[in-house]
N, C-alpha and C positions, 0 to 999 in steps of 0.2 A: 404171519403173526399168530401166536398161540391163542386159542379161544379162552376167554375169561370165564369165571364161574357164572357171571350174568349171561354171557352168550349161551352157555350150555343149558342153563335153566330155561331160557327163552325158547331154545330149540326143542327141548323136551316138552315144554308147555304147549307149543303149537302142534307138535306131533300127537300129543294125547288128546287135546281138545278136538283136533280134526277127526279123531275116531269116535268122539262122543256126541257131537252135534253137527248139523249141516253147515259147515264153516265156509264162509266166502272170503274173508280177509281178516288179518290181525295187524293192528298198528300200535305203535308206541308214541306217547306224547310226553309232556312234562320234561323233566331234566334229562332223561335219556335221549330224547329227540333234540333238545335244545343245546346239548353239549356241556351241561353242568352236572352230570350224574356223578354221585359219590357213592361207590359200593359200600353197602352196609348201613348207609345213612339216608340215601335218597329212596323214594318210593319208585317201584316199577309200575308206571301207569300205562295200562293197556286198554285197547278197545278191540273187541272181536265183532265182526259182522256175521250174522247168521241168516240163513235163507228164510226160515219160518219162525213164528213165535215158539218159545220154549215151554214145554209142559212140566208137570211135576216130576216126571221121571228124568227129564233132561236136567232139571235143577239138581236133583239128587246126584246124578252122575257128575255134574260140574263141581258140586260141593265135595264129592269124594276125591276128584282129581286135585282140586286146590288143597285139600287137607293133606293128601299124600305128599304133594310137593312141599308143603309147609313142614311136614315131618321129616322129609328125606333130603331136602335141598336148603341149606342155610341162606342161599342167595334168593330164595323165594319168600323170605320172611315178610317183605314189604310189597309183594306182588298184588296188584289190584286190577280187576278187569270188568268192564261193562260189556254186556252182550246186546248189541243193537240189531234189531230186525231190519233187514234190507228194505222192506216195503214202507217203513215209517221213518226213514232217515231225515226227512224234511220236517218232521214234527218235533220241534225243539223242546216242548214241554212234556213229551212222553217219558214215562218211567221205563227203565230198562233193567233187566236182571243183572245184578252186579255182585261180584265177590269183593268184599272189603271188610276190614276189621274182623277177619277170620269167620265170616258168615256170608250167607246169601241174603241179599236185600234188593230193594228196587229204588232207583233214583234216576233223574234225568242226566243227560250228558250236556254240560253247560256250554254256553257260547264261548267261554274262554277255551275250553277243551277243543271245541270245533275249530276255532281260529288257529290254535296250536297245530292241529292236525292238517289243516289246509295250508298253513305256511311252511311247515317243516316236519310233518309227521313221518315217523320211521316205519316203512312197510316191512313187516316180518313174514307176511304170507298174502298172496292174492293181489288184487288191484290196489292201487294207491288211494289215499283219501281223496285226492283231486278227481279221481275217476268215479267216485261214488257219492261223496258228500256234496250237498248243494251249498252254494255260497251263503254267507250270513246276510240277512236283510240289513240295509243301512241303519245304524243306530242300535242294532240288537245287542251288540257286545257292550256298548257304553251303558245302555239301559240296565242290563244285567248287573254290571259292576256297581252302578249307583244303588240299585236295590240291595245288593249284597252288603255294601257299606252301611247303608241307612237302616236296613231292617235287621241285620245280624250283628255286624261288627260294632256299630255305634252303641247299641245296648250292652254289648259285652264290656265296653269300657267302663260301665258303671258297676261291674262285678269285681270288686277290689281283690278278693282272694285269688282269683284265677291267675292274676298277673305275677303271683309268687313263683309260678311254675315255668320252667324253661320253654315248654311247648307253646304257651300262650304269648310269651315275649317274642319268640322266633316267628311264629305265624303272624301275629298282629303287625309287627313292623314290616315284614316282608310283603304281606298282602297289601298294606298301605302303600309302600313304595311302588309296587308293580301296578296297582290300580291307578295311582297318581300319574304314572308315565303313560298308561294307556288312555286315560281321559284327557291328558294334556297333549300328547303327541300322536296318539293312535297306534303306538307300538307295543308289542309284548316284549318283556325282558326276562332274563333268567334271575334266579335267586342271587347268584354272584353279582350280577349287574345291579340288583336291587340294593345290595349292601353299599355300593358306591353312591347310589342315588340317595340313600338315607342320610349320608353325610352331607350331601348337597342340600338336602331338605332341612338340615339343622338338627338331626337326631343326636342324642348324647353319644359322644364318640366311644365311651367305655361300654355302653350297651351294644353298639354296633360291633365293636371288637369282640364282645362276649358271644354274639350270634355267629360271627365269622369263625371263631375258634371252635365252637361246637360243630360247625359244618365241615371245617377243613382240617382240624387238628384234634388234640385231646386235652382240653383245658382242665385245670385244677378245679376241684369243688370250691364254691364260694360260700362265705359265711352267711348266717341267717340275717345279720344286719345288712350286709351288702345285697342280699336277695330282696329284702323289704325295700331298700332304697331303689334298687333297679326296677322293682314292680311299680313304684310310684312314678319314676321317670318314664317308663315305657307306656304305662296306661295314659298318662297325661299327654305324651307326645302323640300317641295314636289317636286319641280323642280330638286333639286340635287338628291333626292331619286329615282325619276323615271329614271334618267340617270344611277344611280347605278344598278337598277333592270334590265334595258335593256342591260347593259354590262355583266351581269352574264351569263356565258356559251359562250360568244363570244370572239373572238380574239380581241386584241387592235385595229386592223384595222376596225373591224365591230362595235365597240362601238360608240354611239352617240357623236358628238363633244362636248368637254367641260366636259367629264365624269371624275371625280376624281378617284384616285385609291381606292380600297376597302381593308381594313385590317381586316381579320377575327379575329386577336388577339385583335382588338379593339372593339369586339362585333358587327361587321358589320358596324361601323361608317365610314364615309368618312374621309380620312386622307391626 
């Protein structure tokens, strides 16, 4: 089978990074590993394991490699990579040097990413994730998801103007569906699977179709009136859904204020 543009850019990336830093392994997670990768639309989510902490010169070399790839390889436009130091892989809160949003920054590798790697990470170089990454502590993934929903996404639902834009509609609904399934069933699902889950959850069918078409085809632009209506629908649905998700496994006294009851016989919809 002929190599795709994605295959070629990954091969080039591993080769160049290997010459720049003391590389131990490179793994892919996200849609590339889970089987829902859409060239030109999906992110290339990578993790590189390095032997020692990276200094200023290392960071400059990495930034130069990433920028050159960005300039020369269209398939690298959405390539992101965190560089985890081998000796601190068990420290979940540690910030790691990361290339994202066309710059070098620092951020942790989340429990969601760790779980993706352990369950089905794609090994591009060196040992597999299962050989190096420690298992998650029981409840670690669920606690992270709850904090993310409560401290980040729930406040976002009060910012009306954001929901005019495609990116917030797409991310908000997909994050909600994937978080709900993990909290409810303990499973990770792809974005494609999340679209089907959204319909089961009672999401507006036209909004779900809108997200689907942006991910898998080339939809026509929508009118400003439709965009405003979609924003209202998406924001309200995500807000209700987050309150559902946060209430799962909690007593009524612990549930966030305004959380409606959940009926499993109604496919997980609010009733």
